[in-house]
Every structure is written in C-alpha cells, then in structure tokens.
Backbone as a printed PyTorch tensor [residue, N CA C, xyz], in Angstrom:
tensor([[[-25.5820, -12.1310, -43.7790],
         [-24.8770, -10.9120, -43.5060],
         [-24.6800, -10.1970, -44.8360]],

        [[-25.2480,  -9.0590, -44.9490],
         [-25.1190,  -8.3530, -46.2250],
         [-23.8480,  -7.5020, -46.2260]],

        [[-23.1580,  -7.5800, -47.3200],
         [-21.9210,  -6.8150, -47.4970],
         [-22.1250,  -5.9000, -48.6930]],

        [[-21.8500,  -4.6430, -48.4840],
         [-22.0050,  -3.6700, -49.5860],
         [-21.0040,  -3.9730, -50.6980]],

        [[-21.3280,  -3.5320, -51.8950],
         [-20.5070,  -3.8130, -53.0820],
         [-19.0650,  -3.3490, -52.8950]],

        [[-18.8880,  -2.1740, -52.3170],
         [-17.5150,  -1.6650, -52.1370],
         [-16.7380,  -2.4980, -51.1180]],

        [[-17.4410,  -3.0480, -50.0940],
         [-16.7720,  -3.9300, -49.1360],
         [-16.3600,  -5.2330, -49.8140]],

        [[-17.2450,  -5.7620, -50.6450],
         [-16.9010,  -6.9880, -51.3850],
         [-15.6750,  -6.7640, -52.2470]],

        [[-15.6580,  -5.6280, -52.9380],
         [-14.5140,  -5.3210, -53.8080],
         [-13.2270,  -5.2390, -53.0050]],

        [[-13.2690,  -4.5950, -51.8430],
         [-12.0830,  -4.4760, -50.9960],
         [-11.5920,  -5.8500, -50.5540]],

        [[-12.5440,  -6.7150, -50.1580],
         [-12.1740,  -8.0630, -49.7250],
         [-11.5310,  -8.8360, -50.8710]],

        [[-12.1600,  -8.8170, -52.0360],
         [-11.6290,  -9.5370, -53.1940],
         [-10.2620,  -8.9870, -53.5870]],

        [[-10.1370,  -7.6720, -53.6320],
         [ -8.8490,  -7.0650, -53.9830],
         [ -7.7590,  -7.5040, -53.0100]],

        [[ -8.0680,  -7.4980, -51.7170],
         [ -7.0920,  -7.9080, -50.7110],
         [ -6.7070,  -9.3770, -50.9050]],

        [[ -7.7170, -10.2320, -51.1150],
         [ -7.4310, -11.6570, -51.2940],
         [ -6.6070, -11.9300, -52.5410]],

        [[ -6.8710, -11.1820, -53.5990],
         [ -6.1500, -11.4120, -54.8530],
         [ -4.7000, -10.9530, -54.7840]],

        [[ -4.3600, -10.1620, -53.7780],
         [ -2.9690,  -9.7160, -53.6400],
         [ -2.1990, -10.5220, -52.6050]],

        [[ -2.8630, -11.4710, -51.9560],
         [ -2.2030, -12.2560, -50.9180],
         [ -2.6240, -13.7130, -51.0820]],

        [[ -1.7310, -14.5070, -51.6630],
         [ -2.0530, -15.9030, -51.9590],
         [ -2.4190, -16.7100, -50.7130]],

        [[ -1.7560, -16.4190, -49.6180],
         [ -2.0440, -17.1600, -48.3900],
         [ -3.4610, -16.8620, -47.8940]],

        [[ -3.8460, -15.5950, -47.9050],
         [ -5.2040, -15.2120, -47.4960],
         [ -6.2510, -15.8020, -48.4440]],

        [[ -5.9380, -15.7980, -49.7390],
         [ -6.8670, -16.3540, -50.7270],
         [ -7.0580, -17.8590, -50.4860]],

        [[ -5.9750, -18.5690, -50.2310],
         [ -6.0770, -20.0090, -49.9770],
         [ -6.9050, -20.2770, -48.7180]],

        [[ -6.7070, -19.4600, -47.6860],
         [ -7.4930, -19.6180, -46.4510],
         [ -8.9720, -19.3460, -46.7140]],

        [[ -9.2700, -18.2940, -47.4630],
         [-10.6550, -17.9500, -47.7780],
         [-11.3310, -19.0710, -48.5620]],

        [[-10.6250, -19.6510, -49.4990],
         [-11.1890, -20.7460, -50.2880],
         [-11.4370, -21.9820, -49.4240]],

        [[-10.5660, -22.2390, -48.4640],
         [-10.7740, -23.3560, -47.5430],
         [-11.9960, -23.1050, -46.6540]],

        [[-12.1570, -21.8600, -46.2220],
         [-13.3300, -21.5090, -45.4110],
         [-14.6040, -21.7270, -46.2260]],

        [[-14.5900, -21.3060, -47.4790],
         [-15.7550, -21.5300, -48.3400],
         [-16.0610, -23.0220, -48.4880]],

        [[-15.0150, -23.8160, -48.6660],
         [-15.2040, -25.2610, -48.8260],
         [-15.7080, -25.9070, -47.5350]],

        [[-15.4070, -25.2950, -46.3940],
         [-15.8000, -25.8490, -45.0960],
         [-17.1040, -25.2440, -44.5680]],

        [[-17.8310, -24.5150, -45.4000],
         [-19.0200, -23.8000, -44.9370],
         [-20.0030, -24.7150, -44.2080]],

        [[-20.3500, -25.8520, -44.7790],
         [-21.3240, -26.7440, -44.1510],
         [-20.8420, -27.2150, -42.7790]],

        [[-19.5700, -27.5490, -42.6770],
         [-19.0220, -27.9950, -41.3930],
         [-19.0560, -26.8630, -40.3650]],

        [[-18.8030, -25.6490, -40.8260],
         [-18.8520, -24.4890, -39.9300],
         [-20.2860, -24.2490, -39.4570]],

        [[-21.2340, -24.2770, -40.3790],
         [-22.6510, -24.0950, -40.0180],
         [-23.0620, -25.1600, -39.0100]],

        [[-22.7370, -26.4140, -39.2830],
         [-23.1010, -27.5080, -38.3820],
         [-22.5040, -27.2970, -36.9910]],

        [[-21.2460, -26.8760, -36.9290],
         [-20.5800, -26.6670, -35.6330],
         [-21.2150, -25.5150, -34.8610]],

        [[-21.5500, -24.4250, -35.5390],
         [-22.1970, -23.2920, -34.8750],
         [-23.5640, -23.7010, -34.3370]],

        [[-24.3540, -24.3940, -35.1590],
         [-25.6820, -24.8280, -34.7280],
         [-25.5670, -25.8250, -33.5810]],

        [[-24.6040, -26.7380, -33.6520],
         [-24.4220, -27.7220, -32.5890],
         [-24.0990, -27.0380, -31.2600]],

        [[-23.2320, -26.0400, -31.2950],
         [-22.8920, -25.3020, -30.0780],
         [-24.0990, -24.5440, -29.5340]],

        [[-24.8830, -23.9620, -30.4530],
         [-26.0870, -23.2460, -30.0370],
         [-27.0990, -24.2030, -29.4100]],

        [[-27.2950, -25.3610, -30.0220],
         [-28.2460, -26.3560, -29.4870],
         [-27.7970, -26.8380, -28.1150]],

        [[-26.4910, -26.9710, -27.8960],
         [-25.9910, -27.3710, -26.5750],
         [-26.3640, -26.3220, -25.5280]],

        [[-26.2060, -25.0390, -25.8660],
         [-26.5840, -23.9640, -24.9430],
         [-28.0990, -23.9430, -24.7240]],

        [[-28.8550, -24.1490, -25.7860],
         [-30.3150, -24.1720, -25.6850],
         [-30.7770, -25.3640, -24.8380]],

        [[-30.1250, -26.5040, -24.9890],
         [-30.4640, -27.6920, -24.2060],
         [-30.3410, -27.4080, -22.7150]],

        [[-29.2240, -26.8020, -22.3100],
         [-29.0190, -26.4680, -20.8940],
         [-30.1220, -25.5420, -20.4000]],

        [[-30.4620, -24.5570, -21.2100],
         [-31.4950, -23.5960, -20.7980],
         [-32.8670, -24.2510, -20.7190]],

        [[-33.1720, -25.1640, -21.6420],
         [-34.4770, -25.8230, -21.6220],
         [-34.6150, -26.7910, -20.4520]],

        [[-33.5220, -27.3590, -19.9830],
         [-33.5650, -28.1850, -18.7710],
         [-34.0250, -27.3030, -17.6010]],

        [[-33.4750, -26.0940, -17.5040],
         [-33.8930, -25.1560, -16.4540],
         [-35.3480, -24.7280, -16.6410]],

        [[-35.7610, -24.5440, -17.8930],
         [-37.1580, -24.1790, -18.1730],
         [-38.0970, -25.2870, -17.7090]],

        [[-37.7440, -26.5400, -17.9850],
         [-38.5670, -27.6700, -17.5580],
         [-38.7180, -27.6830, -16.0370]],

        [[-37.6270, -27.4420, -15.3300],
         [-37.6720, -27.3990, -13.8660],
         [-38.6100, -26.2880, -13.3950]],

        [[-38.5460, -25.1340, -14.0490],
         [-39.3960, -24.0100, -13.6330],
         [-40.8780, -24.2790, -13.9030]],

        [[-41.1790, -25.1190, -14.8700],
         [-42.5740, -25.4440, -15.1800],
         [-43.1660, -26.4380, -14.1820]],

        [[-42.3320, -27.2520, -13.5580],
         [-42.8220, -28.1870, -12.5530],
         [-42.2000, -29.5550, -12.6770]],

        [[-42.4540, -30.4270, -11.6820],
         [-41.7800, -31.7300, -11.6260],
         [-42.1950, -32.6990, -12.7340]],

        [[-43.3000, -32.4470, -13.3800],
         [-43.7850, -33.3490, -14.4310],
         [-43.1710, -33.0290, -15.8000]],

        [[-42.3920, -31.9440, -15.8680],
         [-41.8400, -31.4760, -17.1460],
         [-40.4160, -31.9530, -17.3280]],

        [[-40.0290, -32.1590, -18.5990],
         [-38.6590, -32.5640, -18.9120],
         [-38.2810, -32.1030, -20.3160]],

        [[-36.9980, -32.1980, -20.5780],
         [-36.4650, -31.8600, -21.8930],
         [-36.8920, -32.8970, -22.9140]],

        [[-37.3220, -32.4620, -24.0700],
         [-37.4580, -33.3420, -25.2440],
         [-36.1760, -33.0970, -26.0380]],

        [[-35.2230, -33.9870, -25.8950],
         [-33.8770, -33.7690, -26.4220],
         [-33.8730, -33.6400, -27.9420]],

        [[-32.8670, -32.9470, -28.4230],
         [-32.6760, -32.7750, -29.8620],
         [-32.4020, -34.1220, -30.5020]],

        [[-33.0480, -34.3510, -31.6340],
         [-32.8980, -35.6370, -32.3090],
         [-32.0640, -35.5440, -33.5900]],

        [[-31.2050, -34.5350, -33.6670],
         [-30.3920, -34.3490, -34.8790],
         [-29.2130, -35.3110, -34.9570]],

        [[-28.8180, -35.8810, -33.8320],
         [-27.6900, -36.8180, -33.7950],
         [-26.4320, -36.2100, -34.4020]],

        [[-26.2130, -34.9430, -34.1400],
         [-25.0070, -34.2740, -34.6060],
         [-25.0240, -33.8040, -36.0460]],

        [[-26.0730, -34.1090, -36.7850],
         [-26.1660, -33.7050, -38.1880],
         [-27.3300, -32.7300, -38.3490]],

        [[-27.0190, -31.4530, -38.2890],
         [-28.0470, -30.4130, -38.3130],
         [-28.3840, -29.9530, -39.7230]],

        [[-27.6880, -30.4890, -40.7230],
         [-27.8840, -30.0320, -42.0930],
         [-28.6930, -30.9890, -42.9510]],

        [[-28.7020, -32.2620, -42.6230],
         [-29.2600, -33.2610, -43.5390],
         [-30.6020, -33.8350, -43.1270]],

        [[-31.1930, -33.3450, -42.0560],
         [-32.4520, -33.9370, -41.6190],
         [-33.3110, -32.9060, -40.8980]],

        [[-34.5920, -33.2180, -40.7690],
         [-35.4590, -32.4200, -39.9160],
         [-35.1850, -32.8370, -38.4760]],

        [[-35.2200, -31.8900, -37.5600],
         [-34.9690, -32.1960, -36.1550],
         [-35.6860, -31.1710, -35.2880]],

        [[-35.7970, -31.5120, -34.0200],
         [-36.5120, -30.6360, -33.0980],
         [-35.8980, -30.7200, -31.7130]],

        [[-36.2760, -29.7640, -30.8700],
         [-35.8820, -29.7490, -29.4600],
         [-36.9650, -28.9940, -28.7150]],

        [[-37.2070, -29.3920, -27.4880],
         [-38.2370, -28.6940, -26.7450],
         [-38.5140, -29.3020, -25.3940]],

        [[-39.8070, -29.3040, -25.0290],
         [-40.2510, -29.7190, -23.7100],
         [-41.3900, -30.7220, -23.8350]],

        [[-41.5300, -31.5370, -22.7920],
         [-42.6780, -32.4410, -22.7430],
         [-43.0570, -32.6420, -21.2820]],

        [[-44.2830, -33.0480, -21.0920],
         [-44.7970, -33.3460, -19.7650],
         [-44.9740, -34.8540, -19.6970]],

        [[-44.4410, -35.4880, -18.6560],
         [-44.4630, -36.9560, -18.6080],
         [-45.8810, -37.5190, -18.6260]],

        [[-46.8520, -36.7990, -18.0610],
         [-48.2290, -37.3050, -18.0590],
         [-48.8730, -37.2850, -19.4450]],

        [[-48.2150, -36.6570, -20.4020],
         [-48.7440, -36.6740, -21.7740],
         [-48.3710, -37.9700, -22.4950]],

        [[-47.5970, -38.8240, -21.8410],
         [-47.2450, -40.1440, -22.3980],
         [-46.6950, -40.0600, -23.8200]],

        [[-45.8400, -39.0980, -24.0660],
         [-45.2240, -38.9070, -25.3840],
         [-46.2480, -38.7190, -26.4990]],

        [[-47.4140, -38.1640, -26.1710],
         [-48.4110, -37.8600, -27.1960],
         [-48.2610, -36.4400, -27.7330]],

        [[-47.7740, -35.5120, -26.9000],
         [-47.6130, -34.1160, -27.3110],
         [-46.2710, -33.5930, -26.8240]],

        [[-45.7330, -32.6560, -27.5880],
         [-44.4620, -32.0040, -27.2630],
         [-44.5890, -30.5250, -27.5860]],

        [[-43.9080, -29.6870, -26.8180],
         [-43.7940, -28.2610, -27.1340],
         [-42.3990, -28.0910, -27.7150]],

        [[-42.3390, -27.7790, -29.0240],
         [-41.0660, -27.8650, -29.7540],
         [-40.7620, -26.6260, -30.5830]],

        [[-39.4890, -26.5250, -30.9120],
         [-39.0390, -25.7320, -32.0470],
         [-38.4670, -26.7550, -33.0230]],

        [[-38.8040, -26.6140, -34.2970],
         [-38.3790, -27.6100, -35.2920],
         [-38.1360, -26.9250, -36.6230]],

        [[-37.1640, -27.4530, -37.3510],
         [-36.9860, -26.9880, -38.7250],
         [-38.0440, -27.6560, -39.5920]],

        [[-38.7070, -26.8610, -40.3800],
         [-39.7990, -27.3910, -41.2100],
         [-39.2910, -27.9530, -42.5340]],

        [[-38.0190, -27.7610, -42.8060],
         [-37.3700, -28.3320, -43.9980],
         [-36.0420, -28.9160, -43.5760]],

        [[-35.4920, -29.7800, -44.3850],
         [-34.1730, -30.3430, -44.1000],
         [-33.1550, -29.2120, -44.0270]],

        [[-32.3100, -29.2870, -43.0270],
         [-31.3270, -28.2380, -42.7850],
         [-31.8250, -27.2990, -41.7120]],

        [[-30.9720, -26.4520, -41.2060],
         [-31.3890, -25.5460, -40.1360],
         [-32.1210, -24.3160, -40.6930]],

        [[-33.3020, -24.5410, -41.3060],
         [-34.0600, -23.4680, -41.9570],
         [-35.5400, -23.6010, -41.6380]],

        [[-36.2460, -22.5170, -41.8410],
         [-37.7100, -22.4860, -41.7190],
         [-38.1870, -23.0080, -40.3690]],

        [[-37.6400, -22.4780, -39.2880],
         [-38.0140, -22.9440, -37.9640],
         [-39.4150, -22.4990, -37.5850]],

        [[-40.1270, -23.4400, -36.9750],
         [-41.4530, -23.1890, -36.4370],
         [-41.4380, -23.6230, -34.9780]],

        [[-42.4110, -23.1500, -34.2110],
         [-42.5570, -23.6010, -32.8320],
         [-44.0260, -23.8910, -32.5920]],

        [[-44.2800, -24.7940, -31.6480],
         [-45.6650, -25.1000, -31.3660],
         [-45.8350, -26.3890, -30.6050]],

        [[-47.0390, -26.9640, -30.7220],
         [-47.3920, -28.2020, -30.0380],
         [-47.4960, -29.2970, -31.0910]],

        [[-46.5970, -30.2790, -30.9670],
         [-46.4690, -31.3610, -31.9350],
         [-47.1500, -32.6270, -31.4160]],

        [[-47.8010, -33.3460, -32.3230],
         [-48.4060, -34.6470, -31.9920],
         [-47.3620, -35.7440, -32.1540]],

        [[-47.5310, -36.8350, -31.4210],
         [-46.6000, -37.9540, -31.5480],
         [-46.7700, -38.6870, -32.8690]],

        [[-47.9830, -38.7610, -33.3580],
         [-48.2880, -39.4110, -34.6350],
         [-49.1750, -38.4790, -35.4340]],

        [[-49.1390, -38.6530, -36.7350],
         [-50.0170, -37.8360, -37.5640],
         [-51.4660, -38.2280, -37.2770]],

        [[-52.2450, -37.2310, -36.8920],
         [-53.6510, -37.4860, -36.5670],
         [-54.5230, -37.2070, -37.7840]],

        [[-55.5240, -38.0470, -37.9990],
         [-56.4380, -37.7800, -39.1120],
         [-57.2740, -36.5280, -38.8290]],

        [[-57.7680, -35.9300, -39.8840],
         [-58.6130, -34.7440, -39.7700],
         [-59.7060, -34.9710, -38.7300]],

        [[-59.8430, -34.0260, -37.7980],
         [-60.9000, -34.1040, -36.7950],
         [-60.5910, -34.9970, -35.6100]],

        [[-59.3820, -35.5840, -35.5480],
         [-59.0490, -36.4860, -34.4450],
         [-58.8320, -35.7290, -33.1360]],

        [[-58.4340, -34.4700, -33.2120],
         [-58.3560, -33.6930, -31.9750],
         [-59.4680, -32.6510, -31.9860]],

        [[-59.7200, -32.0910, -30.8290],
         [-60.8730, -31.1980, -30.6660],
         [-60.6170, -29.7800, -31.1710]],

        [[-59.3670, -29.4400, -31.4160],
         [-59.0370, -28.0650, -31.8110],
         [-58.8590, -27.1420, -30.6190]],

        [[-58.9940, -27.6840, -29.4040],
         [-58.8850, -26.8840, -28.1880],
         [-57.4940, -26.2520, -28.0480]],

        [[-56.4510, -27.0080, -28.3770],
         [-55.0800, -26.4900, -28.2580],
         [-54.8940, -25.3100, -29.2020]],

        [[-55.3440, -25.4560, -30.4350],
         [-55.2160, -24.3720, -31.4050],
         [-56.0050, -23.1450, -30.9600]],

        [[-57.1930, -23.3470, -30.4570],
         [-58.0140, -22.2290, -29.9950],
         [-57.3360, -21.4960, -28.8440]],

        [[-56.8270, -22.2530, -27.8880],
         [-56.1780, -21.6850, -26.7080],
         [-54.9520, -20.8490, -27.0890]],

        [[-54.0630, -21.4300, -27.8880],
         [-52.8340, -20.7270, -28.2800],
         [-53.1310, -19.5900, -29.2520]],

        [[-54.0960, -19.7940, -30.1410],
         [-54.4730, -18.7450, -31.0760],
         [-55.0070, -17.5200, -30.3720]],

        [[-55.7120, -17.7200, -29.2730],
         [-56.2850, -16.5970, -28.5280],
         [-55.2460, -15.8660, -27.6810]],

        [[-54.2290, -16.5950, -27.1970],
         [-53.3040, -15.9850, -26.2370],
         [-51.9070, -15.6870, -26.7700]],

        [[-51.4920, -16.3530, -27.8460],
         [-50.1320, -16.1290, -28.3560],
         [-50.1630, -15.5600, -29.7660]],

        [[-50.6690, -16.3160, -30.7020],
         [-50.7270, -15.8660, -32.1010],
         [-51.6340, -16.8060, -32.8770]],

        [[-52.1760, -16.2990, -33.9380],
         [-52.9390, -17.1720, -34.8270],
         [-51.9320, -18.1370, -35.4440]],

        [[-52.1770, -19.4100, -35.2870],
         [-51.2620, -20.4090, -35.8150],
         [-51.9760, -21.3230, -36.7880]],

        [[-51.2620, -22.3050, -37.2340],
         [-51.8260, -23.2920, -38.1580],
         [-51.9040, -24.6350, -37.4630]],

        [[-52.6300, -25.5450, -38.0740],
         [-52.7930, -26.8850, -37.5390],
         [-52.6750, -27.8750, -38.6910]],

        [[-51.9860, -28.9820, -38.4400],
         [-51.8770, -30.0720, -39.4110],
         [-52.0700, -31.3770, -38.6530]],

        [[-51.9590, -32.4910, -39.3390],
         [-52.0220, -33.7780, -38.6590],
         [-50.9020, -33.9650, -37.6510]],

        [[-49.7410, -33.3370, -37.9120],
         [-48.5900, -33.4770, -37.0140],
         [-48.5370, -32.3910, -35.9450]],

        [[-49.1990, -31.2840, -36.1800],
         [-49.1230, -30.1440, -35.2690],
         [-50.5150, -29.7440, -34.8110]],

        [[-50.7220, -29.7250, -33.4850],
         [-51.9820, -29.2290, -32.9330],
         [-52.0520, -27.7120, -33.0920]],

        [[-50.8920, -27.0630, -33.1040],
         [-50.7720, -25.6190, -33.3470],
         [-49.2970, -25.3260, -33.6070]],

        [[-49.0440, -24.4800, -34.6100],
         [-47.6640, -24.0200, -34.8220],
         [-47.6800, -22.6500, -35.4750]],

        [[-46.5610, -21.9560, -35.3240],
         [-46.3600, -20.6470, -35.9420],
         [-44.8870, -20.5430, -36.3360]],

        [[-44.5710, -19.7190, -37.3340],
         [-43.1640, -19.5590, -37.7070],
         [-42.4010, -18.7690, -36.6490]],

        [[-41.1310, -19.0920, -36.4870],
         [-40.2740, -18.2880, -35.6190],
         [-40.1200, -16.9050, -36.2340]],

        [[-39.8130, -15.9380, -35.4020],
         [-39.6230, -14.5940, -35.9400],
         [-38.4480, -14.5890, -36.9140]],

        [[-38.4580, -13.6460, -37.8180],
         [-37.5300, -13.6710, -38.9530],
         [-36.0600, -13.7630, -38.5430]],

        [[-35.6560, -13.1210, -37.4520],
         [-34.2290, -13.1480, -37.0990],
         [-33.7550, -14.5080, -36.6000]],

        [[-34.6920, -15.4190, -36.3060],
         [-34.3140, -16.7710, -35.8750],
         [-34.9830, -17.8560, -36.7110]],

        [[-35.4480, -17.4990, -37.8890],
         [-36.1470, -18.4850, -38.7150],
         [-35.1820, -19.3740, -39.4990]],

        [[-34.0780, -18.8090, -40.0040],
         [-33.1300, -19.5730, -40.8300],
         [-31.7630, -19.5460, -40.1390]],

        [[-31.3420, -20.6760, -39.5930],
         [-30.1100, -20.7230, -38.8190],
         [-28.8790, -20.9450, -39.6820]],

        [[-29.0260, -20.9540, -40.9990],
         [-27.8500, -21.1490, -41.8340],
         [-27.5000, -19.9210, -42.6610]],

        [[-28.1940, -18.7920, -42.4540],
         [-27.7440, -17.5860, -43.1480],
         [-26.7230, -16.8820, -42.2690]],

        [[-25.8710, -16.0860, -42.8840],
         [-24.7140, -15.5280, -42.1930],
         [-25.0940, -14.6420, -41.0190]],

        [[-26.1510, -13.8410, -41.1590],
         [-26.5440, -12.9500, -40.0620],
         [-27.0120, -13.7500, -38.8580]],

        [[-27.8020, -14.7650, -39.0840],
         [-28.2820, -15.5810, -37.9640],
         [-27.1440, -16.3890, -37.3680]],

        [[-26.2570, -16.9190, -38.1900],
         [-25.1020, -17.6480, -37.6500],
         [-24.2860, -16.7530, -36.7300]],

        [[-24.0910, -15.5050, -37.1230],
         [-23.3630, -14.5610, -36.2730],
         [-24.1160, -14.3560, -34.9560]],

        [[-25.4320, -14.3020, -35.0300],
         [-26.2710, -14.1370, -33.8380],
         [-26.1790, -15.3680, -32.9290]],

        [[-26.0900, -16.5550, -33.5190],
         [-26.0730, -17.7930, -32.7390],
         [-24.7400, -18.0720, -32.0710]],

        [[-23.6680, -17.4620, -32.5410],
         [-22.3680, -17.7610, -31.9390],
         [-21.6900, -16.5300, -31.3600]],

        [[-22.2410, -15.3610, -31.5890],
         [-21.6040, -14.1440, -31.1200],
         [-22.2120, -13.6320, -29.8250]],

        [[-22.1970, -12.3160, -29.6960],
         [-22.6810, -11.6580, -28.4890],
         [-24.1680, -11.9180, -28.2300]],

        [[-24.9210, -12.2550, -29.2700],
         [-26.3640, -12.4550, -29.1160],
         [-26.7460, -13.9100, -28.8420]],

        [[-25.7660, -14.7870, -28.6230],
         [-26.0630, -16.1980, -28.3660],
         [-27.0140, -16.3410, -27.1800]],

        [[-26.6620, -15.7470, -26.0340],
         [-27.5060, -15.8950, -24.8460],
         [-28.8830, -15.2890, -25.0530]],

        [[-28.9450, -14.1590, -25.7360],
         [-30.2350, -13.5230, -26.0210],
         [-31.1040, -14.4330, -26.8960]],

        [[-30.5000, -15.0770, -27.8860],
         [-31.2390, -15.9820, -28.7740],
         [-31.7190, -17.2250, -28.0150]],

        [[-30.8580, -17.7850, -27.1670],
         [-31.2370, -18.9330, -26.3380],
         [-32.4060, -18.5490, -25.4400]],

        [[-32.2980, -17.3900, -24.7820],
         [-33.3690, -16.9370, -23.8830],
         [-34.6740, -16.7350, -24.6380]],

        [[-34.5980, -16.1510, -25.8050],
         [-35.8120, -15.8940, -26.5860],
         [-36.5380, -17.2000, -26.9140]],

        [[-35.8060, -18.1950, -27.3860],
         [-36.4290, -19.4740, -27.7350],
         [-36.9680, -20.1640, -26.4820]],

        [[-36.1820, -20.1770, -25.4110],
         [-36.6330, -20.8200, -24.1690],
         [-37.8850, -20.1370, -23.6220]],

        [[-37.9080, -18.8090, -23.6410],
         [-39.0850, -18.0780, -23.1510],
         [-40.3050, -18.3320, -24.0340]],

        [[-40.1010, -18.4220, -25.3390],
         [-41.2100, -18.7130, -26.2480],
         [-41.8050, -20.0850, -25.9570]],

        [[-40.9450, -21.0980, -25.8130],
         [-41.4320, -22.4400, -25.5200],
         [-42.0820, -22.5040, -24.1370]],

        [[-41.5350, -21.7690, -23.1720],
         [-42.1310, -21.7010, -21.8360],
         [-43.5330, -21.1090, -21.9160]],

        [[-43.6850, -20.0500, -22.6910],
         [-44.9970, -19.4190, -22.8340],
         [-46.0020, -20.3750, -23.4840]],

        [[-45.5770, -21.0480, -24.5560],
         [-46.4670, -22.0050, -25.2220],
         [-46.8610, -23.1070, -24.2410]],

        [[-45.8910, -23.6360, -23.5170],
         [-46.1720, -24.7140, -22.5600],
         [-47.1400, -24.2470, -21.4780]],

        [[-46.9170, -23.0710, -20.9360],
         [-47.7710, -22.5470, -19.8680],
         [-49.1900, -22.3080, -20.3510]],

        [[-49.3200, -21.7150, -21.5180],
         [-50.6410, -21.3850, -22.0520],
         [-51.3940, -22.6490, -22.4610]],

        [[-50.6930, -23.5950, -23.0580],
         [-51.3680, -24.7740, -23.6380],
         [-51.4950, -25.9520, -22.6860]],

        [[-50.8320, -25.9080, -21.5450],
         [-50.7690, -27.0880, -20.6730],
         [-52.1460, -27.6690, -20.3590]],

        [[-53.0790, -26.8670, -19.8870],
         [-54.3870, -27.4180, -19.5010],
         [-55.1480, -27.9420, -20.7220]],

        [[-55.0160, -27.2810, -21.8710],
         [-55.6820, -27.7510, -23.0890],
         [-55.0880, -29.0850, -23.5410]],

        [[-53.7670, -29.2180, -23.4300],
         [-53.1330, -30.4930, -23.8160],
         [-53.5240, -31.5850, -22.8190]],

        [[-53.5390, -31.2500, -21.5120],
         [-53.9970, -32.2300, -20.5160],
         [-55.3890, -32.7500, -20.8850]],

        [[-56.2600, -31.8400, -21.2550],
         [-57.6310, -32.1890, -21.6300],
         [-57.6580, -33.0810, -22.8720]],

        [[-56.8270, -32.7420, -23.8480],
         [-56.7730, -33.5180, -25.0880],
         [-56.2270, -34.9240, -24.8390]],

        [[-55.2210, -35.0400, -23.9690],
         [-54.6730, -36.3570, -23.6340],
         [-55.7590, -37.2030, -22.9650]],

        [[-56.4990, -36.6200, -22.0350],
         [-57.6090, -37.3450, -21.3960],
         [-58.6400, -37.7890, -22.4300]],

        [[-58.9780, -36.8940, -23.3380],
         [-59.9760, -37.2050, -24.3700],
         [-59.5030, -38.3420, -25.2720]],

        [[-58.2130, -38.3590, -25.6040],
         [-57.6750, -39.3980, -26.4880],
         [-57.6180, -40.7610, -25.8010]],

        [[-57.5670, -40.7650, -24.4590],
         [-57.5540, -42.0280, -23.7190],
         [-58.9090, -42.7300, -23.7490]],

        [[-59.9820, -41.9360, -23.8970],
         [-61.3330, -42.5340, -23.8210],
         [-61.8120, -43.0130, -25.1620]]])
C-alpha cells in the first residue's frame, strides 16, 4: 500500500504527539509477521471452501489438494489446489509460492516427484500453452505461469488489504476460476500422461 509523503508525515506527526497511539503503532509493527500469517490463513480457509466446490463441479473423481502450510505461511513453501484421484497423486493443479513466505505465487500442473529431462511428453505444456498462456516447465512442473501481479505477493500491504477486505471473495473466485480453467483444459492431457507413465 503506497502512502504519499505528506500522508506519512501526518501519520508520524500524529503518533509523535500521542504516546498511546505511538505505543500501539510500534506493537503493530512488531506483530507484522503474525498479522500477515493470520490474514493469509483466513484467506486460505476461504479458498479451501471454494476449491472444495470447484472439485465437485469438475466431477466425482476430483478433490481438494489441501494446503500443506500447517499454519505457518511465512517460513516454508506451500501449495493448495485440486487433484483427480485417477492420477494416483502423480499430478496436481496448484497455486504455490515459489519462494519461502507468501510471495512469488505461481499456478500450474505440478508433478509428484521431480522428473528427469524428457521424462514427460510435453503434452501438458503444449495443451496449456495453446489455450491459457505460454508457461514454463521444470522437473517439478509440467507447466506453470506466474499469478497476475495483484495476487503474486501475499505479504505486501496492498495485497493483504485485498485478501482480507472487500476484495476477499473476488480474490478467492479469481484463484478458484484459474485453477478450474487449468484443470479443465489440462485434464485429458494429464490423463494421457498418467497412462503413459504407467507403461
């Protein structure tokens, strides 16, 4: 959240004239990580509920791939998304932070294990690249792309305001719809890849 210089000055001037307000502001600053974690945790809870509904809309073979943050959204990489039971936990449609902390979010199709170069056919990447966006591929990702800028870093002030304020439902819907689109577009390609990996 950007604050103009004159707004910053007004805030500082006000705090410097009121010891109680200054003490509260300093406590808020000291509690920043706990506040970020709580906002993200609440957002993930709302997203979880929505993704359960998304899984149902995709069909009986779909289910939630639950968040693996274990309540700590700042100190580890974590993800949440969807999976199809017939994929035998080989592929997931996820949103994940690409760095420790709630930052650099990407979405895409994740492999269960890091695959060596050439281990998959590239069909998933081709399918999603043609219908959604040009993405990247690694040993861990059959295809991924960065989240749009307004939802890429969940620990900056503007995004935190979006995740807990009036735009919470809009942000949840956007992520759920994105994962639904990836799942719908990639489903047959992933089915094919799972069959190929079995042989």
